[in-house]
KOLKOLMI-715972 format. One record per residue (C-alpha): residue number from 1; x negated, y, z negated. Coordinates in steps of 0.25 Angstrom, whole numbers, plus 5000, padded with zeros to 4 digits. Example, Ala and Ser with C-alpha at 12.3 -4.5 7.8 and 13.67 -1.06 7.14 Angstrom:
BEGIN
  seq    px    py    pz
    1  4951  4982  4969
    2  4945  4996  4971
This chain:
BEGIN
  seq    px    py    pz
    1  5054  5107  5035
    2  5055  5108  5050
    3  5059  5122  5055
    4  5066  5118  5068
    5  5063  5132  5074
    6  5048  5131  5072
    7  5043  5124  5085
    8  5031  5117  5079
    9  5040  5110  5068
   10  5050  5106  5079
   11  5038  5099  5086
   12  5033  5092  5074
   13  5047  5087  5072
   14  5048  5082  5086
   15  5034  5075  5084
   16  5039  5069  5072
   17  5051  5063  5078
   18  5043  5057  5090
   19  5033  5051  5080
   20  5044  5044  5072
   21  5054  5041  5083
   22  5051  5026  5083
   23  5052  5024  5068
   24  5062  5026  5056
   25  5050  5025  5047
   26  5043  5037  5040
   27  5030  5033  5044
   28  5024  5030  5058
   29  5011  5025  5063
   30  5002  5032  5072
   31  5004  5021  5082
   32  5019  5023  5081
   33  5018  5037  5084
   34  5010  5034  5096
   35  5020  5025  5101
   36  5032  5034  5097
   37  5026  5045  5106
   38  5021  5036  5117
   39  5007  5038  5115
   40  5003  5023  5112
   41  4996  5022  5125
   42  4986  5033  5123
   43  4973  5032  5116
   44  4973  5032  5101
   45  4963  5043  5099
   46  4971  5052  5108
   47  4984  5048  5101
   48  4978  5051  5087
   49  4974  5065  5092
   50  4988  5068  5097
   51  4994  5063  5084
   52  4985  5071  5076
   53  4989  5084  5083
   54  5004  5080  5081
   55  5002  5077  5066
   56  4997  5090  5063
   57  5010  5097  5064
   58  5018  5086  5058
   59  5009  5087  5046
   60  5010  5102  5046
   61  5025  5101  5046
   62  5025  5091  5034
   63  5032  5080  5043
   64  5022  5069  5041
   65  5010  5063  5033
   66  4999  5055  5038
   67  4996  5040  5034
   68  4981  5036  5036
   69  4974  5023  5036
   70  4961  5022  5030
   71  4954  5011  5038
   72  4940  5017  5039
   73  4944  5031  5043
   74  4957  5038  5040
   75  4966  5036  5051
   76  4981  5041  5053
   77  4990  5028  5053
   78  5004  5034  5051
   79  5012  5046  5048
   80  5023  5047  5038
   81  5035  5057  5038
   82  5036  5067  5026
   83  5049  5070  5021
   84  5049  5082  5030
   85  5046  5073  5042
   86  5058  5064  5038
   87  5067  5076  5038
   88  5063  5080  5052
   89  5066  5066  5057
   90  5079  5065  5049
   91  5074  5054  5040
   92  5077  5060  5027
   93  5091  5061  5020
   94  5093  5073  5010
   95  5094  5069  4996
   96  5104  5076  4988
   97  5101  5079  4973
   98  5116  5078  4970
   99  5116  5064  4975
  100  5109  5054  4965
  101  5110  5042  4975
  102  5101  5049  4984
  103  5091  5053  4974
  104  5078  5045  4972
  105  5077  5035  4961
  106  5063  5039  4959
  107  5061  5054  4963
  108  5052  5056  4975
  109  5051  5041  4977
  110  5064  5036  4984
  111  5075  5044  4989
  112  5083  5045  5002
  113  5072  5054  5007
  114  5061  5043  5005
  115  5065  5028  5007
  116  5059  5017  4999
  117  5052  5012  5012
  118  5044  5025  5014
  119  5040  5025  4999
  120  5035  5011  4999
  121  5028  5013  5013
  122  5021  5026  5007
  123  5017  5018  4994
  124  5011  5007  5002
  125  5003  5016  5011
  126  4998  5024  4998
  127  4994  5011  4992
  128  4986  5006  5005
  129  4979  5020  5005
  130  4975  5019  4991
  131  4970  5004  4993
  132  4962  5009  5005
  133  4956  5021  4998
  134  4954  5015  4984
  135  4950  5000  4987
  136  4945  4998  4973
  137  4957  5003  4966
  138  4969  4993  4964
  139  4981  5001  4969
  140  4991  4990  4967
  141  4986  4987  4952
  142  4988  5002  4949
  143  5002  5002  4955
  144  5006  4990  4947
  145  5001  4996  4934
  146  5009  5009  4938
  147  5021  5001  4940
  148  5019  4994  4927
  149  5017  5007  4919
  150  5030  5013  4925
  151  5038  5000  4921
  152  5033  5002  4907
  153  5040  5016  4906
């Protein structure tokens, strides 16, 4: 949780707000960050070094996670808000345990704190990563078998 009296955490919150100011999504691309911060005209290598420095504090404060592409070498592609990051940006509504209409149908999967679009985006990203890391493994077949197994229960 961000302590408003602790200056580095306030700086992290301000940085996060700058990075996500042009989107309502919980994921922003590296190019989107450069555009939001007015750095798109600067050399990419210099921008990536600047971004790496900014991300240290955001990760330390638990506000973001990194999403990498694996085309040849591992390369930062996007950053994703954590639940704490969503709270800082005011994107999370509190879920009351006494209000069953706000509770998730499947615990931890869909709730007022995590919209279905975010879940699907995360699942698709995970599947793509698995396909890249394990090209000989049929990820889709495994998922279909898992769905069939659950439906038998």
